[in-house]
Each structure stands twice: as structure tokens, then as C-alpha cells.
C-alpha positions in Angstrom: 0.0 0.0 0.0 1.1 3.6 -0.6 2.5 5.3 2.5 2.7 8.9 3.6 6.2 9.0 2.0 4.8 7.9 -1.3 2.2 10.7 -1.1 4.8 13.3 -0.4 6.9 12.1 -3.4 3.9 12.3 -5.7 2.7 15.7 -4.4 6.2 17.1 -4.6 6.6 16.0 -8.2 3.3 17.6 -9.2 4.3 20.9 -7.5 7.7 20.8 -9.2 6.1 20.5 -12.7 3.7 23.3 -12.0 6.6 25.5 -10.8 8.5 24.8 -14.0 5.4 25.9 -16.0 5.1 29.0 -14.0 8.7 29.9 -14.5 8.4 29.7 -18.3 5.1 31.7 -18.1 7.1 34.8 -17.3 8.5 34.9 -20.8 5.4 34.9 -23.0 5.0 38.1 -25.1 2.9 37.0 -28.1 1.4 33.9 -29.8 4.6 33.1 -31.5 6.2 32.7 -28.1 3.2 30.9 -26.7 2.8 28.4 -29.5 6.3 28.2 -31.1 8.5 29.2 -28.2 10.0 31.9 -30.3 11.5 29.2 -32.4 14.4 29.0 -29.9 13.9 25.5 -28.4 17.0 23.2 -28.8 16.4 20.3 -31.2 17.3 17.7 -28.6 14.7 19.1 -26.2 12.0 19.0 -28.9 12.9 15.4 -29.7 12.7 14.4 -26.1 9.4 16.1 -25.8 8.0 14.1 -28.8 9.0 10.9 -27.0 7.5 12.1 -23.7 4.2 13.1 -25.4 3.7 9.8 -27.3 4.8 7.7 -24.3 1.4 8.3 -22.6 -0.2 6.5 -19.8 -1.4 4.1 -22.6 2.2 3.1 -23.0 3.0 3.0 -19.3 0.0 0.8 -18.6 -1.1 -0.7 -21.9 2.3 -2.0 -23.2 3.1 -4.0 -20.1 -0.5 -5.4 -20.2 0.0 -6.5 -23.8 3.4 -8.2 -23.0 1.9 -9.8 -19.9 -1.1 -11.2 -21.8 0.7 -12.2 -25.0 4.2 -11.5 -26.2 6.4 -8.8 -27.9 4.8 -8.7 -31.3 3.7 -5.1 -30.7 7.3 -4.1 -31.4 6.6 -4.8 -35.1 4.3 -1.7 -35.1 7.1 0.3 -33.4 9.5 -0.7 -36.2 7.2 0.8 -38.8 6.9 3.9 -36.6 10.7 4.3 -36.6 10.9 4.1 -40.4 8.2 6.8 -40.7 10.1 9.3 -38.6 13.1 9.1 -41.0 10.8 9.6 -44.0 9.0 12.6 -42.3 12.3 14.3 -41.7 12.8 14.6 -45.5 9.2 14.7 -46.7 7.3 17.2 -44.6 9.3 18.9 -41.9 11.4 21.0 -44.2 8.4 22.3 -46.2 6.6 23.4 -43.0 9.6 25.6 -42.2 9.8 26.9 -45.8 6.2 27.9 -45.5 6.8 29.6 -42.1 3.6 28.3 -40.6 2.3 28.1 -37.0 0.5 24.8 -37.7 0.8 22.2 -40.4 -2.6 23.2 -41.7 -1.2 26.6 -42.8 0.8 24.6 -45.4 -2.6 23.3 -46.8 -3.8 26.9 -47.0 -0.8 27.8 -49.2 -1.4 24.7 -51.4 -5.2 24.4 -51.6 -6.8 27.5 -50.0 -8.8 28.0 -46.9 -11.4 25.2 -47.4 -9.0 22.3 -47.2 -7.1 24.0 -44.4 -10.2 24.4 -42.3 -11.4 20.9 -42.9 -8.0 19.5 -41.9 -8.0 21.6 -38.7 -11.5 20.4 -37.7 -10.6 16.8 -38.4 -7.4 17.2 -36.2 -9.5 18.8 -33.4 -11.9 15.9 -33.3 -9.2 13.3 -33.6 -7.1 14.8 -30.9 -10.0 15.2 -28.5 -10.8 11.4 -28.6 -7.2 10.2 -28.7 -6.1 12.4 -25.8 -9.2 11.5 -23.8 -8.3 7.8 -24.1 -4.7 8.6 -22.9 -6.1 10.4 -19.9 -8.5 7.4 -19.2 -5.5 5.1 -19.3 -3.9 7.1 -16.6 -7.0 7.2 -14.5 -7.4 3.4 -14.7 -4.0 3.0 -13.1 -4.6 5.6 -10.4 -7.9 4.0 -9.5 -6.0 0.9 -8.5 -3.0 2.6 -6.9 -4.7 5.3 -4.9 -8.2 3.7 -4.6 -9.9 6.8 -5.9 -12.7 7.1 -8.5 -11.7 7.4 -12.1 -13.3 10.9 -12.2 -11.2 12.1 -9.4 -7.9 10.9 -11.0 -8.9 12.5 -14.3 -9.9 15.8 -12.7 -6.7 16.2 -10.6 -4.4 15.5 -13.6 -6.4 17.7 -15.9 -6.3 20.7 -13.6 -2.6 20.4 -13.0 -1.8 20.2 -16.7 -4.1 23.0 -17.5 -2.4 25.3 -15.0 1.1 25.0 -16.2 0.2 24.9 -19.9 -2.0 28.0 -19.4 1.0 29.8 -17.8 3.9 28.7 -19.8 2.7 27.7 -23.3 4.8 25.4 -25.5 8.0 26.2 -23.7 6.6 25.0 -20.5 5.2 21.9 -22.3 8.5 21.0 -23.8 10.7 21.5 -20.8 8.3 19.8 -18.4 8.2 17.0 -20.9 12.0 16.6 -20.7 11.6 16.2 -16.9 8.6 14.0 -17.2 10.3 11.7 -19.8 13.2 11.1 -17.5 10.8 10.4 -14.6 8.7 7.7 -16.3 11.8 6.0 -17.8 13.5 5.9 -14.5 10.2 4.6 -13.0 10.2 1.8 -15.6 13.8 1.0 -14.9 13.3 0.8 -11.1 10.3 -1.6 -11.8 12.6 -3.9 -13.8 15.2 -3.9 -11.1 12.8 -4.9 -8.3 11.0 -7.4 -10.5 14.3 -9.1 -11.3 15.2 -9.0 -7.6 12.0 -10.7 -6.7 12.0 -13.5 -9.3 13.8 -16.7 -8.1 16.9 -17.1 -10.2 16.8 -13.5 -11.4 17.4 -13.0 -15.1 17.9 -16.8 -15.8 14.7 -17.6 -13.9 12.8 -15.0 -15.9 14.2 -16.3 -19.3 13.2 -19.8 -18.4 9.6 -18.9 -17.8 9.4 -16.4 -20.6 10.8 -18.9 -23.2 8.6 -21.7 -21.9 5.4 -19.6 -22.4 6.5 -17.9 -25.6 6.6 -14.4 -24.0 9.5 -13.1 -25.9 8.2 -13.8 -29.4 8.6 -10.5 -31.4 8.2 -11.5 -35.0 5.2 -13.0 -36.8 5.9 -13.6 -40.5 2.4 -14.7 -41.2 -0.3 -12.3 -42.4 -4.0 -11.9 -41.7 -6.1 -8.7 -42.2 -7.6 -9.1 -38.8 -4.3 -9.4 -36.9 -2.8 -6.1 -35.8 0.5 -7.7 -34.7 2.2 -9.3 -37.6 5.1 -8.1 -39.7 3.1 -6.7 -42.6 0.5 -5.0 -40.4 3.2 -3.7 -38.1 5.5 -2.3 -40.8 2.9 -0.9 -43.1 0.3 0.1 -40.5 2.9 1.5 -38.1 4.5 3.5 -40.8 1.3 5.1 -42.1 0.0 5.8 -38.6 3.2 7.5 -37.5 3.4 9.4 -40.8 0.0 10.8 -39.9 0.5 11.4 -36.1 3.9 12.9 -36.4 3.6 14.6 -39.7 0.0 16.0 -39.8 -1.1 16.1 -36.2 -0.2 19.4 -34.7 0.1 17.7 -31.3 3.5 16.3 -32.5 4.4 18.7 -35.3 4.3 21.7 -32.9 7.4 20.5 -31.2 9.4 20.3 -34.4 8.3 23.8 -35.4 9.8 25.2 -32.2 13.4 24.6 -33.4 15.6 27.3 -34.8 15.4 26.0 -38.4 14.4 23.1 -40.6 17.6 21.2 -40.1 17.1 21.2 -36.3 13.4 20.3 -36.7 14.5 17.2 -38.8 17.0 16.2 -36.1 14.4 16.4 -33.4 12.1 13.8 -35.1 15.1 11.6 -36.0 16.1 11.6 -32.4 12.6 10.5 -31.4 12.9 7.6 -33.8 16.2 6.5 -32.2 14.8 6.7 -28.7 11.3 5.2 -29.2 12.5 1.6 -29.5 14.3 1.6 -26.1 11.3 3.1 -24.5 8.9 0.5 -25.8 11.3 -2.3 -25.1 11.5 -1.1 -21.5 7.8 -1.4 -20.9 7.5 -4.7 -22.9 10.1 -6.1 -20.6 8.2 -4.9 -17.6 5.1 -6.8 -18.8 7.1 -10.0 -19.4 8.8 -9.8 -16.0 5.4 -9.3 -14.4 4.3 -12.6 -16.0 7.3 -14.5 -14.7 7.1 -12.8 -11.3 3.5 -13.9 -10.7 4.2 -17.3 -12.1 7.0 -18.0 -9.6 6.2 -15.9 -6.6 3.3 -16.5 -4.2 2.0 -13.0 -3.3 -0.3 -12.2 -0.4 -2.7 -10.2 -2.5 -5.2 -11.1 -5.2 -4.2 -10.5 -8.8 -6.6 -8.4 -11.0 -8.8 -10.2 -13.4 -8.1 -7.6 -16.1 -4.6 -7.3 -17.5 -4.7 -3.5 -17.7 -4.5 -3.4 -13.9 -1.5 -5.8 -13.6 1.3 -3.1 -13.6 -0.5 -0.8 -11.2 -1.1 -3.7 -8.9 2.7 -4.4 -8.7 3.4 -0.7 -8.2 1.0 -0.7 -5.2 2.2 -4.0 -3.6 5.6 -4.9 -5.0 7.7 -1.8 -4.5 9.3 -0.4 -1.3 7.8 2.7 0.3 8.9 5.9 -1.5 9.7 4.1 -4.7 6.1 3.2 -5.2 5.4 7.0 -5.0 8.2 7.7 -7.5 6.9 5.1 -10.0 3.4 6.6 -9.6 5.0 10.0 -10.3 6.3 8.4 -13.5 2.8 7.5 -14.4 1.6 11.0 -13.6 4.4 12.3 -15.8 3.3 10.1 -18.7 -0.3 11.4 -18.3 0.7 15.1 -18.0 3.2 15.0 -20.9 0.4 13.8 -23.2 -2.3 16.1 -21.9 -0.3 19.3 -21.9 0.8 18.9 -25.5 -2.8 18.2 -26.6 -4.0 21.4 -24.8 -1.3 23.5 -26.5 -1.9 22.0 -29.9 -5.7 22.4 -29.7 -5.4 26.0 -28.6 -3.0 26.9 -31.3 -5.0 25.3 -34.0 -8.2 27.0 -32.8 -6.6 30.4 -32.6 -4.3 30.4 -35.7 -6.5 28.4 -38.2 -10.0 29.3 -37.0 -10.4 32.2 -34.6 -7.9 34.7 -36.1 -8.9 34.4 -39.7 -12.7 34.2 -39.2 -13.7 35.8 -35.9 -11.2 38.6 -35.1 -8.8 39.3 -37.9 -6.9 42.4 -36.8 -6.7 42.4 -33.1 -3.4 43.1 -31.2 -1.2 40.2 -30.2 -2.1 40.7 -26.6 -5.7 39.8 -27.5 -4.7 36.6 -29.3 -2.5 35.6 -26.4 -5.4 36.1 -24.0 -7.7 34.0 -26.2 -5.0 31.3 -26.5 -4.9 30.9 -22.7 -8.7 30.9 -22.4 -9.0 28.2 -25.1 -6.3 26.2 -23.3 -8.6 26.1 -20.2 -11.7 25.3 -22.3 -10.0 22.5 -24.2 -8.8 21.1 -21.0 -12.3 21.0 -19.7 -13.5 19.2 -22.9 -10.8 16.5 -22.6 -11.5 15.9 -18.9 -15.3 15.7 -19.7 -14.8 13.2 -22.6 -12.4 11.1 -20.6 -14.9 10.8 -17.8 -17.6 9.7 -20.3 -15.6 7.1 -22.2 -16.3 3.5 -21.1 -13.5 1.3 -19.9 -12.0 -1.4 -22.1 -9.7 -4.4 -21.6 -7.2 -3.5 -24.3 -6.8 0.2 -23.5 -3.7 0.4 -25.8 -5.5 -0.9 -28.9 -8.6 1.2 -28.1 -6.5 4.4 -27.8 -4.5 3.8 -30.9 -7.6 2.6 -32.8 -9.6 5.7 -32.2 -6.7 7.8 -33.7 -6.8 5.8 -36.9 -10.4 7.0 -37.6 -9.3 10.5 -38.4 -5.6 10.5 -39.3 -5.9 8.7 -42.7 -7.8 11.6 -44.1 -5.2 14.1 -42.9 -2.2 12.1 -44.2 -4.0 11.6 -47.6 -4.5 15.3 -48.2 -1.0 16.2 -47.0 0.6 13.7 -49.4 -1.6 15.1 -52.2 -0.3 18.6 -51.5 3.3 17.5 -51.2 3.6 15.2 -54.3 0.9 16.1 -56.8 -0.6 19.0 -58.7 -4.1 17.7 -58.1 -6.8 18.3 -55.6 -9.1 21.2 -54.7 -11.4 22.2 -51.9 -14.4 20.1 -53.1 -12.6 16.8 -53.9 -10.3 17.0 -50.9 -13.3 17.6 -48.6 -15.3 14.7 -50.1 -12.3 12.4 -49.8 -11.7 13.4 -46.1 -15.4 13.0 -45.3 -15.6 9.6 -47.0 -12.5 8.4 -45.2 -13.8 9.3 -41.7 -17.2 7.8 -42.5 -15.8 4.6 -43.9 -13.4 4.0 -41.0 -16.1 4.8 -38.5 -18.3 2.2 -40.1 -15.5 -0.4 -40.1 -14.7 0.3 -36.5 -18.3 -0.2 -35.4 -19.4 -2.5 -38.3 -20.9 -5.3 -36.2 -23.1 -3.0 -34.1 -24.2 -1.0 -37.1 -25.1 -4.1 -39.2 -26.9 -5.8 -36.3 -28.9 -2.6 -35.8 -29.9 -2.8 -39.4 -30.9 -6.5 -39.0 -27.9 -7.9 -41.1 -26.0 -10.6 -39.3 -24.6 -12.6 -42.2 -22.7 -12.1 -45.5 -19.2 -11.1 -46.5 -19.6 -7.6 -45.1 -20.6 -8.8 -41.7 -17.7 -11.3 -41.7 -15.2 -8.8 -42.8 -12.6 -8.1 -40.1 -9.8 -5.6 -40.6 -7.3 -4.8 -37.8 -7.0 -1.2 -36.7 -3.4 -0.6 -38.1 -4.9 -0.8 -41.6 -7.4 1.9 -41.0 -4.9 4.7 -41.5 -3.7 3.0 -44.7 -7.3 2.7 -46.1 -8.1 6.3 -45.1 -5.0 7.7 -46.6 -5.5 5.9 -49.9 -9.2 6.9 -50.2 -8.6 10.5 -49.4 -5.6 10.7 -51.8 -7.5 9.0 -54.7 -10.7 11.0 -54.3 -8.8 14.3 -53.8 -6.7 13.6 -56.9 -9.9 13.6 -59.1 -10.0 17.4 -58.8 -7.8 20.0 -60.5 -6.1 22.5 -58.2 -7.6 25.9 -58.8 -7.2 28.0 -55.7 -3.4 28.3 -55.8 -0.7 27.3 -58.2 1.4 24.2 -57.6 4.6 26.2 -57.1 4.0 28.9 -54.5 6.5 31.4 -53.2 7.2 30.8 -49.5 8.2 33.6 -47.2 12.0 33.3 -46.6 13.0 32.2 -43.1 16.4 31.5 -41.7 17.4 28.0 -42.8 20.0 25.8 -41.2 21.9 22.9 -42.7 19.5 20.1 -43.7 19.8 16.8 -42.0 22.4 14.6 -43.7 
């Protein structure tokens, strides 16, 4: 059980993070500072922030649960994700800098005009609301076990803390607190590995014996089925397309890369995240496999949870010494906050730059936009907290969180690839393609319930089962093909970008 010392560790950590946010809040002068950090953030800090943001509570809780229940085949998706980051460094990051935009959707404005830009911004907002709400729910599930508090209480406390320091410090506070939080949750994972190995009879050899006997270290599946999310084809192709979308078109991630001094440093930041993401995922896969061996070999005086998503929080609560339990919980809090703060900043910046400023108040002073940005940070925080409270629990919280992202991001990636590599597409065909993509993927995700409601419980469509990693691929292809039917009319293919200071490109 958590002790007073654990509580002090957790409380001190939250106060530290809020103090960091307040410190950076002293330096905000305008929206360029608030949303881009004045383009003065070191590339390594931006790269670490990307890792901290994507390593949410879903990773902290969901990845150990997947490894505990099955094996390491999830790593195939991560391999596709690594490849995507190297592609993005050369395909999209440099053009965002050349266009000198606050958000990636400004690039679509230059290529297609306001209609496509607005549609992409709205799709991003909806996708980010649901994806971030699932991340927050993943954290609350763990805290419910560890602290014995209701889900709503855990969601509310974390949401308020993240809102405060994001409100005060903007993207600088987000990035620098992410650096601290990334170190915290990785150290928490490392401490868990150490104490699990100490507790397993035979240590590392004892763990390997159990893991091999039960196939827990299998990482490669050379077979292929459309309904299997964890095989080599689904992993490489699905992981590549999903990360191209999340890290190349989702402002939640792109915003970090746009805070660097020039495009070369922006490219380095995403490459750094590609180098670091594999060790992060391996750490938490190892935690899950060690938990399996630990509970196979050790008789514990407490009851194991019936749902796998609670297995790591249960060990944190009962298996770690006083003080260290609090530190690992602080790592979990770090994972939750680093995902939530980035979502708040990205949602606020997209709302102000792409929607509020051009359509509601065009010529206001910068002080007005800064004020509105902070107000929207609070409002979006309230929305995320509310949606997270209303989302039902699910056994595979990792798949659920990643799956909901795929409903929206195929449409975004499709239109960005259309802008980057073709002379085709216009507001009408792009909009139709994006709408069809979201509708089709929503249908595929809820196909069984929809068809049963319509009285159809047989036939090929009812039997069709496509795993969620393919949703982004399908959505991207559909948006790209439909969009390409139109001729570009709003702006010419070759546009003149405003010159900005360029650094050496990544080599």
C-alpha cells in the first residue's frame, strides 16, 4: 500500500512540474512565443518532448499489459513507426519551415486554399479530443488501483494540474516539463525492472526460463492476416502510415518540431525521437514479461486483478518499497501530464491560428490573441476531462487508444501527401475524400453493431474483419485518390514561400 512518504513524493513532483510551467510563463509576449517558443527550443529538447508526449499512460499501462497477456509482437508496429520518422524528416518537416507556418494546416492553406485547411484543422481537433481522452483514461485506470480513488477524481486532478502550467507557460513549459517527465517515467520503468528481477527466483535466468517456456519473448510474426494487428506486414505498413499521420500531420506532434531554430534542427528532433522510441517501448514490454514471470514463480499475499490492464498498477501498489512506489506513480503521472499538456497547446494553437484569427477577429493586437489562447487552453482542458470521464473502460486500452486515432488521421495524411507530391486536388474533392475516409473508417470500427442494428447478421460484409493498423492506410488511400480527381484551382502548384532562416539540412 502507498505510504505517507509515497504521497509526499507524488505531491512534490506535481508541485515541481507546476513550478516549471510558472517559470516559463514569465516569458510569453505573443502567440509566436506561446505556440512556437519563439523558435528557440534546442532540437534535442524538442525530440525528447516528442518521446514524452507519445509515451502516454497508454504506453505506461497498456504496453506491459500486452506483453503480460501475449508477447512482444507489438514491437513490429514500433519498427514501422521508426521508419516513418526518418521519412518525415525529409518529406514534410522541411516544407513546413519553408512555408513559415504556425501549424501544419497553414501549409494546406498555401497549397489548396482555406477550405481544405479548415477541414483538416477540424478533423485534427476531433481526432485529438478522442485520442487524448483515451490517454487520460489510461492514466485514471492505473490511479484508480494505486490510490483507490474514483476514475473521475484521478482524471480531474491530472487535468487541472496540466491546464495550469500549460496556461501559464505555453509550448516552452510543455517541452521543458516533458523533458523532466520523460526522464521520470523512464526511471520509473527501470526501477520496476530492477525490483522485479530481484523478486524473481533465479533472477534473469529464472525470468528467461519462464518467458521462453510460455513464448513471452516472441517478437516476429511472419504470417499475415487482415484481422491481426500484430504481424510483420500490419506492423511495418500500419505502423509506418499511422506515425506518418500522427507525427507529420497532427499538430500535437508537429508543434514540437516547429519550435526549433530552423528546418535542419526540426529534422534532427524527429530523427532523435525515432532513435529513442525503440528503447522506451522495449523497457515497458520487458516490464510486462517480467510481471508474468514474477507472478508465475512468486506466491503473493494479495489477489491479482482479473483484467490485464491493472497488472502493472497492482505491482506498483504492492511490490515496490515505500517511497519508490510513489516515484513510479510519479512516472505514471508524468506520462499522463506530458500527453495532456501537449494536446492542450496543440488544440489551442490550431483553434486560434486556423479558425479564430482568420474568421472571428482578424486584426486584433497580439495581446488579445495571447489572452484568447490561454482561455482556449482552459476550455479544451475541460473538454478533454469531460470526454475522458464519459468514455467507457475497455480491456485492451492500448488498442482502443491507438484505434480511435486511426479513424481521423488517414484523411489528414492523404491530403498532405496530395499537397506534397501532386498537382491535383481542390477544396471540393479534398473535402469529399476526407469525409468519406472518416465515415468509412467509423463504419469499419463499429461495423458489427451498425449491421446488427440494421438487421444484417450474415454475409461477407458482416464477416469482414480488418485490424486497426490498416485503418490509416485505407483512409490515406481513399482521401488521396478522391482528392486527386480534382484539379487544383485555388493556388498554383509552385508557390512562393516567405523566406525564413534556414540551417543545414539533416544529412
